[in-house]
C-alpha positions in Angstrom: 72.6 161.4 86.2 75.4 158.8 85.9 77.4 159.4 82.7 79.7 156.7 83.2 80.0 154.2 80.5 81.4 150.9 81.6 84.4 149.7 79.5 85.7 146.2 79.4 88.1 146.8 82.3 85.2 147.9 84.6 83.0 145.1 83.4 85.8 142.6 84.4 86.3 144.4 87.7 82.6 144.2 88.4 82.4 140.6 87.5 85.3 139.8 89.7 83.8 141.7 92.7 80.4 140.1 92.0 81.8 136.8 92.0 83.3 137.3 95.5 79.6 137.9 96.9 77.9 135.3 94.9 77.0 132.0 96.6 79.4 129.4 95.3 76.8 126.7 95.4 74.6 128.5 92.8 77.4 129.6 90.6 77.6 127.2 87.5 81.4 127.7 87.1 81.8 126.4 90.4 79.5 123.7 90.0 81.2 122.6 86.9 84.5 122.7 88.7 83.3 120.4 91.3 81.8 117.9 89.0 84.9 118.0 87.0 86.8 117.2 90.3 84.6 114.6 91.1 85.0 112.9 87.8 88.9 113.0 87.9 90.1 112.7 91.6 88.7 109.1 92.6 90.8 107.6 89.5 93.8 109.7 90.3 93.8 108.7 94.1 93.2 104.9 93.1 96.0 105.0 90.6 98.4 106.9 93.1 97.5 104.6 95.7 98.0 101.3 94.0 101.3 102.8 92.1 102.9 103.4 95.7 101.7 100.2 97.1 103.2 98.5 94.0 106.4 100.3 94.3 106.9 99.4 97.9 106.1 95.8 97.5 108.4 95.4 94.3 110.9 97.5 96.1 110.7 95.2 99.2 111.1 92.2 96.7 114.4 93.8 95.1 115.8 94.5 98.5 115.5 90.8 99.4 117.1 89.7 96.4 120.0 92.2 96.6 120.9 92.5 100.2 120.0 89.2 101.7 120.4 86.9 98.6 117.0 85.6 99.1 115.8 85.0 95.3 112.7 83.1 96.1 111.1 85.5 98.7 112.3 88.4 96.8 110.6 87.1 93.7 107.6 86.2 95.5 107.1 89.8 96.5 108.7 91.6 93.5 106.3 90.0 91.0 103.0 90.8 92.6 104.4 94.3 93.3 105.2 94.6 89.6 101.8 93.7 88.5 99.9 96.0 90.9 102.2 98.8 89.7 101.5 98.1 86.0 97.8 97.8 87.0 97.6 101.2 88.6 97.2 103.3 85.3 94.6 101.3 83.7 92.6 101.1 86.8 92.7 104.8 87.3 91.6 105.4 83.6 88.8 102.8 84.2 87.6 104.5 87.0 87.7 108.0 85.3 85.9 106.7 82.4 83.2 105.1 84.5 82.8 108.3 86.2 82.8 110.6 83.1 79.9 108.5 81.7 78.0 109.1 84.8 78.4 112.7 85.1 78.6 113.6 81.4 74.8 114.8 81.1 75.4 117.3 84.1 78.7 118.7 83.1 77.5 119.2 79.4 74.3 120.9 80.8 76.4 123.1 82.9 78.9 123.9 80.2 76.4 124.8 77.8 74.7 127.0 80.4 77.8 128.9 80.9 78.7 129.2 77.1 75.4 130.2 76.1 74.6 133.0 78.9 
C-alpha cells in the first residue's frame, strides 16, 4: 500500500512537525531547557544587578572627586561602589552553584532520558 521508505530528511521533517504539536510541558527537552534556565538565570540577574549598582555608586564617587573636588565624599561613595562591583561576580557564581546542586538530580535524570531514548 504505502511503499514510501522514510529517509533521514523525512525523519527530521516529521520530528520537527511533531514537536510543533507536542505539549511543551511534557517534552523532556523543553523541561531540560527550563531547568537549565532556572539554574543560571537568578545568578546572572543578581550579578548584573550588583554590577550595575556598584558601577553607578563608584561612578558617583568618581564624579564627586573629579568635578567637585570633594575627595572625602567621593571616596566614601567610590570605595563601597568598588566593593559592590567586585562582589558581583562571586555572588552570581555562588547563587548558580547553589542552584546547580539543587537541580542536579532532575537535570541529570532528564538528560539521561533524552540521551537514551
